N, CA, C, O and the ligand as a Tripos MOL2 file, in Angstrom:
@<TRIPOS>MOLECULE
protein
  249   247    63     0     0
PROTEIN
NO_CHARGES

@<TRIPOS>ATOM
      1 N         171.9050  -29.0360    2.1300 N.3       1 MET1
      2 CA        171.9130  -29.4950    3.5270 C.3       1 MET1
      3 C         172.1210  -31.0120    3.6240 C.2       1 MET1
      4 O         172.7490  -31.5110    4.5580 O.2       1 MET1
      5 N         171.5840  -31.7210    2.6450 N.am      2 SER2
      6 CA        171.6540  -33.1780    2.7540 C.3       2 SER2
      7 C         173.0590  -33.6660    2.4490 C.2       2 SER2
      8 O         173.6420  -33.3170    1.4220 O.2       2 SER2
      9 N         173.5870  -34.4600    3.3310 N.am      3 ARG3
     10 CA        174.9400  -34.9640    3.1490 C.3       3 ARG3
     11 C         174.9360  -36.2530    2.3490 C.2       3 ARG3
     12 O         175.8220  -36.4730    1.5230 O.2       3 ARG3
     13 N         173.9870  -37.0750    2.5760 N.am      4 CYS4
     14 CA        173.8980  -38.2850    1.7830 C.3       4 CYS4
     15 C         172.7880  -38.1300    0.7520 C.2       4 CYS4
     16 O         171.8990  -37.2910    0.9020 O.2       4 CYS4
     17 N         172.8470  -38.9180   -0.2600 N.am      5 ARG5
     18 CA        171.8610  -38.8080   -1.3280 C.3       5 ARG5
     19 C         171.0220  -40.0780   -1.4250 C.2       5 ARG5
     20 O         170.5660  -40.4660   -2.5000 O.2       5 ARG5
     21 N         170.8400  -40.6870   -0.3130 N.am      6 ALA6
     22 CA        170.0310  -41.9010   -0.2990 C.3       6 ALA6
     23 C         168.5660  -41.5610   -0.5230 C.2       6 ALA6
     24 O         168.1580  -40.4020   -0.4460 O.2       6 ALA6
     25 N         167.8050  -42.5720   -0.7930 N.am      7 LEU7
     26 CA        166.3910  -42.3930   -1.0710 C.3       7 LEU7
     27 C         165.6400  -41.9310    0.1770 C.2       7 LEU7
     28 O         165.8530  -42.4380    1.2780 O.2       7 LEU7
     29 N         164.7430  -40.9380   -0.0320 N.am      8 MET8
     30 CA        163.8780  -40.4970    1.0490 C.3       8 MET8
     31 C         162.5480  -41.2300    0.9270 C.2       8 MET8
     32 O         161.8850  -41.1740   -0.1100 O.2       8 MET8
     33 N         162.1730  -41.9080    1.9850 N.am      9 LYS9
     34 CA        160.9660  -42.7110    1.9290 C.3       9 LYS9
     35 C         159.8340  -42.0370    2.6920 C.2       9 LYS9
     36 O         160.0130  -41.6700    3.8540 O.2       9 LYS9
     37 N         158.6650  -41.8650    2.0630 N.am     10 PRO10
     38 CA        157.5130  -41.2940    2.7670 C.3      10 PRO10
     39 C         156.9650  -42.2880    3.7850 C.2      10 PRO10
     40 O         156.6260  -43.4180    3.4340 O.2      10 PRO10
     41 N         156.8790  -41.8690    5.0360 N.am     11 VAL11
     42 CA        156.4600  -42.8000    6.0820 C.3      11 VAL11
     43 C         155.2150  -42.3320    6.8300 C.2      11 VAL11
     44 O         154.5460  -43.1260    7.4920 O.2      11 VAL11
     45 N         154.9060  -41.0260    6.7190 N.am     12 ASP12
     46 CA        153.7730  -40.5340    7.4980 C.3      12 ASP12
     47 C         153.1970  -39.2800    6.8650 C.2      12 ASP12
     48 O         153.8240  -38.6440    6.0180 O.2      12 ASP12
     49 N         151.9940  -38.9410    7.2940 N.am     13 LEU13
     50 CA        151.3270  -37.7680    6.7680 C.3      13 LEU13
     51 C         150.7580  -36.9880    7.9420 C.2      13 LEU13
     52 O         150.0950  -37.5580    8.8090 O.2      13 LEU13
     53 N         151.0160  -35.6810    7.9710 N.am     14 ARG14
     54 CA        150.5420  -34.8640    9.0860 C.3      14 ARG14
     55 C         149.8260  -33.6340    8.5650 C.2      14 ARG14
     56 O         150.1570  -33.1010    7.5060 O.2      14 ARG14
     57 N         148.8480  -33.1980    9.3230 N.am     15 LYS15
     58 CA        148.1270  -32.0020    8.9500 C.3      15 LYS15
     59 C         148.7260  -30.8010    9.6570 C.2      15 LYS15
     60 O         148.9960  -30.8370   10.8570 O.2      15 LYS15
     61 N         148.9300  -29.7340    8.8910 N.am     16 SER16
     62 CA        149.4610  -28.5110    9.4800 C.3      16 SER16
     63 C         148.6120  -27.3440    9.0160 C.2      16 SER16
     64 O         147.6570  -27.5180    8.2590 O.2      16 SER16
     65 N         148.9680  -26.1530    9.4740 N.am     17 LYS17
     66 CA        148.1890  -24.9640    9.1100 C.3      17 LYS17
     67 C         148.2540  -24.6940    7.6140 C.2      17 LYS17
     68 O         147.2930  -24.2050    7.0190 O.2      17 LYS17
     69 N         149.3880  -25.0130    7.0180 N.am     18 LYS18
     70 CA        149.5700  -24.7200    5.6010 C.3      18 LYS18
     71 C         148.9840  -25.7960    4.7020 C.2      18 LYS18
     72 O         148.8740  -25.6130    3.4890 O.2      18 LYS18
     73 N         148.6180  -26.8950    5.2900 N.am     19 GLY19
     74 CA        148.1180  -27.9960    4.4780 C.3      19 GLY19
     75 C         148.5610  -29.3060    5.0880 C.2      19 GLY19
     76 O         148.4040  -29.5290    6.2890 O.2      19 GLY19
     77 N         149.1060  -30.1590    4.2690 N.am     20 PHE20
     78 CA        149.5920  -31.4290    4.7780 C.3      20 PHE20
     79 C         151.1050  -31.5010    4.6420 C.2      20 PHE20
     80 O         151.7110  -30.9270    3.7360 O.2      20 PHE20
     81 N         151.6720  -32.2170    5.5640 N.am     21 GLN21
     82 CA        153.0980  -32.4680    5.5000 C.3      21 GLN21
     83 C         153.3260  -33.9610    5.2810 C.2      21 GLN21
     84 O         152.7150  -34.8050    5.9370 O.2      21 GLN21
     85 N         154.2070  -34.2600    4.3600 N.am     22 VAL22
     86 CA        154.6360  -35.6380    4.2020 C.3      22 VAL22
     87 C         155.9420  -35.8260    4.9570 C.2      22 VAL22
     88 O         156.9090  -35.0930    4.7500 O.2      22 VAL22
     89 N         155.9520  -36.8110    5.8260 N.am     23 VAL23
     90 CA        157.1540  -37.0880    6.5900 C.3      23 VAL23
     91 C         158.0030  -38.0910    5.8130 C.2      23 VAL23
     92 O         157.5720  -39.2080    5.5250 O.2      23 VAL23
     93 N         159.2060  -37.6680    5.4850 N.am     24 HIS24
     94 CA        160.1340  -38.5320    4.7700 C.3      24 HIS24
     95 C         161.2760  -38.9320    5.6830 C.2      24 HIS24
     96 O         161.7770  -38.1150    6.4560 O.2      24 HIS24
     97 N         161.6840  -40.1730    5.5950 N.am     25 VAL25
     98 CA        162.8420  -40.6420    6.3450 C.3      25 VAL25
     99 C         163.8740  -41.1700    5.3600 C.2      25 VAL25
    100 O         163.5500  -41.9140    4.4340 O.2      25 VAL25
    101 N         165.1160  -40.7720    5.5770 N.am     26 CYS26
    102 CA        166.1860  -41.2420    4.7140 C.3      26 CYS26
    103 C         166.4210  -42.7280    4.9590 C.2      26 CYS26
    104 O         166.5140  -43.1840    6.0990 O.2      26 CYS26
    105 N         166.5140  -43.4570    3.8730 N.am     27 THR27
    106 CA        166.6820  -44.9020    4.0080 C.3      27 THR27
    107 C         168.0960  -45.2780    4.4320 C.2      27 THR27
    108 O         168.3640  -46.4210    4.8050 O.2      27 THR27
    109 N         168.9920  -44.3040    4.3700 N.am     28 SER28
    110 CA        170.3810  -44.5900    4.7250 C.3      28 SER28
    111 C         170.7210  -44.1180    6.1380 C.2      28 SER28
    112 O         171.1290  -44.9190    6.9790 O.2      28 SER28
    113 N         170.5520  -42.8020    6.4040 N.am     29 CYS29
    114 CA        170.9890  -42.2440    7.6770 C.3      29 CYS29
    115 C         169.8170  -42.0110    8.6260 C.2      29 CYS29
    116 O         170.0260  -41.7540    9.8120 O.2      29 CYS29
    117 N         168.5850  -42.0980    8.1180 N.am     30 GLY30
    118 CA        167.4260  -42.0080    8.9970 C.3      30 GLY30
    119 C         166.9850  -40.5910    9.3210 C.2      30 GLY30
    120 O         166.1380  -40.3960   10.1920 O.2      30 GLY30
    121 N         167.5490  -39.5900    8.6310 N.am     31 ILE31
    122 CA        167.1500  -38.2120    8.8790 C.3      31 ILE31
    123 C         165.6930  -38.0030    8.4570 C.2      31 ILE31
    124 O         165.2320  -38.5720    7.4670 O.2      31 ILE31
    125 N         164.9860  -37.1830    9.2200 N.am     32 VAL32
    126 CA        163.5630  -36.9640    8.9710 C.3      32 VAL32
    127 C         163.3550  -35.6000    8.3320 C.2      32 VAL32
    128 O         163.9150  -34.5990    8.7780 O.2      32 VAL32
    129 N         162.5450  -35.5760    7.2850 N.am     33 ARG33
    130 CA        162.2210  -34.3260    6.6030 C.3      33 ARG33
    131 C         160.7060  -34.1790    6.5380 C.2      33 ARG33
    132 O         159.9700  -35.1620    6.4540 O.2      33 ARG33
    133 N         160.2580  -32.9240    6.5790 N.am     34 TYR34
    134 CA        158.8320  -32.6450    6.4450 C.3      34 TYR34
    135 C         158.6080  -31.8160    5.1910 C.2      34 TYR34
    136 O         159.1050  -30.6960    5.0720 O.2      34 TYR34
    137 N         157.8660  -32.3740    4.2740 N.am     35 ASN35
    138 CA        157.5980  -31.6710    3.0240 C.3      35 ASN35
    139 C         156.1410  -31.2380    2.9710 C.2      35 ASN35
    140 O         155.2290  -32.0540    3.1060 O.2      35 ASN35
    141 N         155.9360  -29.9310    2.7720 N.am     36 ILE36
    142 CA        154.5820  -29.4100    2.6560 C.3      36 ILE36
    143 C         153.9600  -29.8500    1.3380 C.2      36 ILE36
    144 O         154.5970  -29.8130    0.2850 O.2      36 ILE36
    145 N         152.7320  -30.2580    1.4220 N.am     37 VAL37
    146 CA        151.9990  -30.6260    0.2210 C.3      37 VAL37
    147 C         150.9120  -29.5970   -0.0290 C.2      37 VAL37
    148 O         150.1030  -29.3060    0.8520 O.2      37 VAL37
    149 N         150.8980  -29.0520   -1.2280 N.am     38 ALA38
    150 CA        149.8470  -28.1050   -1.5890 C.3      38 ALA38
    151 C         148.5850  -28.8710   -1.9440 C.2      38 ALA38
    152 O         148.5130  -29.5530   -2.9660 O.2      38 ALA38
    153 N         147.6060  -28.7430   -1.0870 N.am     39 LEU39
    154 CA        146.4220  -29.5730   -1.2260 C.3      39 LEU39
    155 C         145.4760  -29.1020   -2.3160 C.2      39 LEU39
    156 O         145.0200  -29.8930   -3.1410 O.2      39 LEU39
    157 N         145.1850  -27.8130   -2.3130 N.am     40 ALA40
    158 CA        144.0670  -27.2970   -3.0930 C.3      40 ALA40
    159 C         144.1870  -27.6010   -4.5780 C.2      40 ALA40
    160 O         143.1940  -27.8990   -5.2420 O.2      40 ALA40
    161 N         145.4040  -27.5240   -5.0930 N.am     41 THR41
    162 CA        145.5790  -27.6680   -6.5330 C.3      41 THR41
    163 C         146.0390  -29.0560   -6.9440 C.2      41 THR41
    164 O         146.0900  -29.3790   -8.1310 O.2      41 THR41
    165 N         146.3700  -29.8690   -5.9590 N.am     42 GLU42
    166 CA        146.9680  -31.1530   -6.2920 C.3      42 GLU42
    167 C         146.1910  -32.3010   -5.6660 C.2      42 GLU42
    168 O         146.7720  -33.2480   -5.1350 O.2      42 GLU42
    169 N         144.8940  -32.2040   -5.7350 N.am     43 GLN43
    170 CA        144.0740  -33.1900   -5.0540 C.3      43 GLN43
    171 C         144.3720  -34.6160   -5.5340 C.2      43 GLN43
    172 O         144.5020  -35.5380   -4.7290 O.2      43 GLN43
    173 N         144.4740  -34.7750   -6.8280 N.am     44 ASP44
    174 CA        144.7170  -36.1010   -7.3770 C.3      44 ASP44
    175 C         146.0670  -36.6500   -6.9370 C.2      44 ASP44
    176 O         146.2010  -37.8150   -6.5640 O.2      44 ASP44
    177 N         147.0620  -35.7690   -6.9940 N.am     45 ASP45
    178 CA        148.3820  -36.1950   -6.5700 C.3      45 ASP45
    179 C         148.3850  -36.5730   -5.1070 C.2      45 ASP45
    180 O         149.0550  -37.5160   -4.6870 O.2      45 ASP45
    181 N         147.6180  -35.8140   -4.3370 N.am     46 PHE46
    182 CA        147.5610  -36.0870   -2.9110 C.3      46 PHE46
    183 C         146.9890  -37.4650   -2.6380 C.2      46 PHE46
    184 O         147.5040  -38.2160   -1.8080 O.2      46 PHE46
    185 N         145.9310  -37.7810   -3.3400 N.am     47 GLU47
    186 CA        145.3050  -39.0840   -3.1380 C.3      47 GLU47
    187 C         146.2200  -40.2060   -3.6130 C.2      47 GLU47
    188 O         146.2890  -41.2710   -2.9990 O.2      47 GLU47
    189 N         146.9140  -39.9540   -4.7050 N.am     48 ALA48
    190 CA        147.8650  -40.9410   -5.2070 C.3      48 ALA48
    191 C         148.9770  -41.1630   -4.1940 C.2      48 ALA48
    192 O         149.4570  -42.2790   -4.0000 O.2      48 ALA48
    193 N         149.3740  -40.0660   -3.5540 N.am     49 MET49
    194 CA        150.4380  -40.1630   -2.5680 C.3      49 MET49
    195 C         149.9800  -40.9130   -1.3310 C.2      49 MET49
    196 O         150.7320  -41.6840   -0.7350 O.2      49 MET49
    197 N         148.7270  -40.6710   -0.9570 N.am     50 LEU50
    198 CA        148.1570  -41.4060    0.1680 C.3      50 LEU50
    199 C         148.2020  -42.9030   -0.1010 C.2      50 LEU50
    200 O         148.5900  -43.6870    0.7650 O.2      50 LEU50
    201 N         147.8100  -43.2860   -1.2850 N.am     51 ALA51
    202 CA        147.8220  -44.6970   -1.6520 C.3      51 ALA51
    203 C         149.2340  -45.2510   -1.5800 C.2      51 ALA51
    204 O         149.4640  -46.3700   -1.1220 O.2      51 ALA51
    205 N         150.1700  -44.4380   -2.0450 N.am     52 LEU52
    206 CA        151.5710  -44.8460   -2.0120 C.3      52 LEU52
    207 C         152.0350  -45.0920   -0.5850 C.2      52 LEU52
    208 O         152.7630  -46.0420   -0.2980 O.2      52 LEU52
    209 N         151.5960  -44.2150    0.2910 N.am     53 MET53
    210 CA        152.0240  -44.3270    1.6770 C.3      53 MET53
    211 C         151.4070  -45.5310    2.3690 C.2      53 MET53
    212 O         152.0360  -46.1780    3.2070 O.2      53 MET53
    213 N         150.1790  -45.8170    2.0060 N.am     54 GLN54
    214 CA        149.5430  -47.0000    2.5720 C.3      54 GLN54
    215 C         150.2770  -48.2530    2.1360 C.2      54 GLN54
    216 O         150.4100  -49.2050    2.9050 O.2      54 GLN54
    217 N         150.7500  -48.2500    0.9080 N.am     55 GLN55
    218 CA        151.5520  -49.3790    0.4400 C.3      55 GLN55
    219 C         152.8370  -49.4930    1.2430 C.2      55 GLN55
    220 O         153.2680  -50.5900    1.5980 O.2      55 GLN55
    221 N         153.4390  -48.3550    1.5230 N.am     56 ALA56
    222 CA        154.6870  -48.3520    2.2770 C.3      56 ALA56
    223 C         154.4680  -48.9200    3.6630 C.2      56 ALA56
    224 O         155.2940  -49.6810    4.1680 O.2      56 ALA56
    225 N         153.3610  -48.5530    4.2760 N.am     57 HIS57
    226 CA        153.0550  -49.0770    5.5990 C.3      57 HIS57
    227 C         152.8500  -50.5750    5.5620 C.2      57 HIS57
    228 O         153.3020  -51.3000    6.4480 O.2      57 HIS57
    229 N         152.1640  -51.0310    4.5280 N.am     58 ARG58
    230 CA        151.9300  -52.4740    4.4130 C.3      58 ARG58
    231 C         153.2450  -53.2190    4.2780 C.2      58 ARG58
    232 O         153.4440  -54.2650    4.8950 O.2      58 ARG58
    233 N         154.1370  -52.6760    3.4720 N.am     59 SER59
    234 CA        155.3960  -53.3830    3.2550 C.3      59 SER59
    235 C         156.2390  -53.3800    4.5260 C.2      59 SER59
    236 O         157.0070  -54.3120    4.7670 O.2      59 SER59
    237 N         156.0940  -52.3240    5.3440 N.am     60 GLN60
    238 CA        156.8060  -52.3000    6.6150 C.3      60 GLN60
    239 C         156.2990  -53.3850    7.5560 C.2      60 GLN60
    240 O         157.0580  -53.9950    8.3080 O.2      60 GLN60
    241 N         154.9910  -53.6020    7.4870 N.am     61 LEU61
    242 CA        154.4020  -54.6100    8.3670 C.3      61 LEU61
    243 C         154.7120  -56.0230    7.8910 C.2      61 LEU61
    244 O         154.5700  -56.9900    8.6400 O.2      61 LEU61
    245 N         155.1300  -56.1250    6.6570 N.am     62 GLY62
    246 CA        155.4840  -57.4340    6.1150 C.3      62 GLY62
    247 C         154.2930  -58.1040    5.5340 C.2      62 GLY62
    248 O         154.3980  -59.2220    5.0280 O.2      62 GLY62
    249 ZN        170.5410  -39.8570    4.5560 Zn       63 ZN63
@<TRIPOS>BOND
     1     1     2 1
     2     2     3 1
     3     3     4 2
     4     3     5 am
     5     5     6 1
     6     6     7 1
     7     7     8 2
     8     7     9 am
     9     9    10 1
    10    10    11 1
    11    11    12 2
    12    11    13 am
    13    13    14 1
    14    14    15 1
    15    15    16 2
    16    15    17 am
    17    17    18 1
    18    18    19 1
    19    19    20 2
    20    19    21 am
    21    21    22 1
    22    22    23 1
    23    23    24 2
    24    23    25 am
    25    25    26 1
    26    26    27 1
    27    27    28 2
    28    27    29 am
    29    29    30 1
    30    30    31 1
    31    31    32 2
    32    31    33 am
    33    33    34 1
    34    34    35 1
    35    35    36 2
    36    35    37 am
    37    37    38 1
    38    38    39 1
    39    39    40 2
    40    39    41 am
    41    41    42 1
    42    42    43 1
    43    43    44 2
    44    43    45 am
    45    45    46 1
    46    46    47 1
    47    47    48 2
    48    47    49 am
    49    49    50 1
    50    50    51 1
    51    51    52 2
    52    51    53 am
    53    53    54 1
    54    54    55 1
    55    55    56 2
    56    55    57 am
    57    57    58 1
    58    58    59 1
    59    59    60 2
    60    59    61 am
    61    61    62 1
    62    62    63 1
    63    63    64 2
    64    63    65 am
    65    65    66 1
    66    66    67 1
    67    67    68 2
    68    67    69 am
    69    69    70 1
    70    70    71 1
    71    71    72 2
    72    71    73 am
    73    73    74 1
    74    74    75 1
    75    75    76 2
    76    75    77 am
    77    77    78 1
    78    78    79 1
    79    79    80 2
    80    79    81 am
    81    81    82 1
    82    82    83 1
    83    83    84 2
    84    83    85 am
    85    85    86 1
    86    86    87 1
    87    87    88 2
    88    87    89 am
    89    89    90 1
    90    90    91 1
    91    91    92 2
    92    91    93 am
    93    93    94 1
    94    94    95 1
    95    95    96 2
    96    95    97 am
    97    97    98 1
    98    98    99 1
    99    99   100 2
   100    99   101 am
   101   101   102 1
   102   102   103 1
   103   103   104 2
   104   103   105 am
   105   105   106 1
   106   106   107 1
   107   107   108 2
   108   107   109 am
   109   109   110 1
   110   110   111 1
   111   111   112 2
   112   111   113 am
   113   113   114 1
   114   114   115 1
   115   115   116 2
   116   115   117 am
   117   117   118 1
   118   118   119 1
   119   119   120 2
   120   119   121 am
   121   121   122 1
   122   122   123 1
   123   123   124 2
   124   123   125 am
   125   125   126 1
   126   126   127 1
   127   127   128 2
   128   127   129 am
   129   129   130 1
   130   130   131 1
   131   131   132 2
   132   131   133 am
   133   133   134 1
   134   134   135 1
   135   135   136 2
   136   135   137 am
   137   137   138 1
   138   138   139 1
   139   139   140 2
   140   139   141 am
   141   141   142 1
   142   142   143 1
   143   143   144 2
   144   143   145 am
   145   145   146 1
   146   146   147 1
   147   147   148 2
   148   147   149 am
   149   149   150 1
   150   150   151 1
   151   151   152 2
   152   151   153 am
   153   153   154 1
   154   154   155 1
   155   155   156 2
   156   155   157 am
   157   157   158 1
   158   158   159 1
   159   159   160 2
   160   159   161 am
   161   161   162 1
   162   162   163 1
   163   163   164 2
   164   163   165 am
   165   165   166 1
   166   166   167 1
   167   167   168 2
   168   167   169 am
   169   169   170 1
   170   170   171 1
   171   171   172 2
   172   171   173 am
   173   173   174 1
   174   174   175 1
   175   175   176 2
   176   175   177 am
   177   177   178 1
   178   178   179 1
   179   179   180 2
   180   179   181 am
   181   181   182 1
   182   182   183 1
   183   183   184 2
   184   183   185 am
   185   185   186 1
   186   186   187 1
   187   187   188 2
   188   187   189 am
   189   189   190 1
   190   190   191 1
   191   191   192 2
   192   191   193 am
   193   193   194 1
   194   194   195 1
   195   195   196 2
   196   195   197 am
   197   197   198 1
   198   198   199 1
   199   199   200 2
   200   199   201 am
   201   201   202 1
   202   202   203 1
   203   203   204 2
   204   203   205 am
   205   205   206 1
   206   206   207 1
   207   207   208 2
   208   207   209 am
   209   209   210 1
   210   210   211 1
   211   211   212 2
   212   211   213 am
   213   213   214 1
   214   214   215 1
   215   215   216 2
   216   215   217 am
   217   217   218 1
   218   218   219 1
   219   219   220 2
   220   219   221 am
   221   221   222 1
   222   222   223 1
   223   223   224 2
   224   223   225 am
   225   225   226 1
   226   226   227 1
   227   227   228 2
   228   227   229 am
   229   229   230 1
   230   230   231 1
   231   231   232 2
   232   231   233 am
   233   233   234 1
   234   234   235 1
   235   235   236 2
   236   235   237 am
   237   237   238 1
   238   238   239 1
   239   239   240 2
   240   239   241 am
   241   241   242 1
   242   242   243 1
   243   243   244 2
   244   243   245 am
   245   245   246 1
   246   246   247 1
   247   247   248 2
@<TRIPOS>SUBSTRUCTURE
     1 MET1         2 RESIDUE 1 A MET
     2 SER2         6 RESIDUE 1 A SER
     3 ARG3        10 RESIDUE 1 A ARG
     4 CYS4        14 RESIDUE 1 A CYS
     5 ARG5        18 RESIDUE 1 A ARG
     6 ALA6        22 RESIDUE 1 A ALA
     7 LEU7        26 RESIDUE 1 A LEU
     8 MET8        30 RESIDUE 1 A MET
     9 LYS9        34 RESIDUE 1 A LYS
    10 PRO10       38 RESIDUE 1 A PRO
    11 VAL11       42 RESIDUE 1 A VAL
    12 ASP12       46 RESIDUE 1 A ASP
    13 LEU13       50 RESIDUE 1 A LEU
    14 ARG14       54 RESIDUE 1 A ARG
    15 LYS15       58 RESIDUE 1 A LYS
    16 SER16       62 RESIDUE 1 A SER
    17 LYS17       66 RESIDUE 1 A LYS
    18 LYS18       70 RESIDUE 1 A LYS
    19 GLY19       74 RESIDUE 1 A GLY
    20 PHE20       78 RESIDUE 1 A PHE
    21 GLN21       82 RESIDUE 1 A GLN
    22 VAL22       86 RESIDUE 1 A VAL
    23 VAL23       90 RESIDUE 1 A VAL
    24 HIS24       94 RESIDUE 1 A HIS
    25 VAL25       98 RESIDUE 1 A VAL
    26 CYS26      102 RESIDUE 1 A CYS
    27 THR27      106 RESIDUE 1 A THR
    28 SER28      110 RESIDUE 1 A SER
    29 CYS29      114 RESIDUE 1 A CYS
    30 GLY30      118 RESIDUE 1 A GLY
    31 ILE31      122 RESIDUE 1 A ILE
    32 VAL32      126 RESIDUE 1 A VAL
    33 ARG33      130 RESIDUE 1 A ARG
    34 TYR34      134 RESIDUE 1 A TYR
    35 ASN35      138 RESIDUE 1 A ASN
    36 ILE36      142 RESIDUE 1 A ILE
    37 VAL37      146 RESIDUE 1 A VAL
    38 ALA38      150 RESIDUE 1 A ALA
    39 LEU39      154 RESIDUE 1 A LEU
    40 ALA40      158 RESIDUE 1 A ALA
    41 THR41      162 RESIDUE 1 A THR
    42 GLU42      166 RESIDUE 1 A GLU
    43 GLN43      170 RESIDUE 1 A GLN
    44 ASP44      174 RESIDUE 1 A ASP
    45 ASP45      178 RESIDUE 1 A ASP
    46 PHE46      182 RESIDUE 1 A PHE
    47 GLU47      186 RESIDUE 1 A GLU
    48 ALA48      190 RESIDUE 1 A ALA
    49 MET49      194 RESIDUE 1 A MET
    50 LEU50      198 RESIDUE 1 A LEU
    51 ALA51      202 RESIDUE 1 A ALA
    52 LEU52      206 RESIDUE 1 A LEU
    53 MET53      210 RESIDUE 1 A MET
    54 GLN54      214 RESIDUE 1 A GLN
    55 GLN55      218 RESIDUE 1 A GLN
    56 ALA56      222 RESIDUE 1 A ALA
    57 HIS57      226 RESIDUE 1 A HIS
    58 ARG58      230 RESIDUE 1 A ARG
    59 SER59      234 RESIDUE 1 A SER
    60 GLN60      238 RESIDUE 1 A GLN
    61 LEU61      242 RESIDUE 1 A LEU
    62 GLY62      246 RESIDUE 1 A GLY
    63 ZN63       249 GROUP 0 **** ****
């Protein structure tokens, strides 16, 4: 489906019925994707990802 292969940047985190969704935005064309995150088995990864996203927010703010 993706036409460009630019980097997808995680910009937000949302809670859904299935767990959490990571909102990714393409750095080139700006398309938005929602990726489900499996919480129960990937707790450490989830927390690492949260930290990553907080860094992304900080860098956006300058
Ligand atoms: Zn793109």
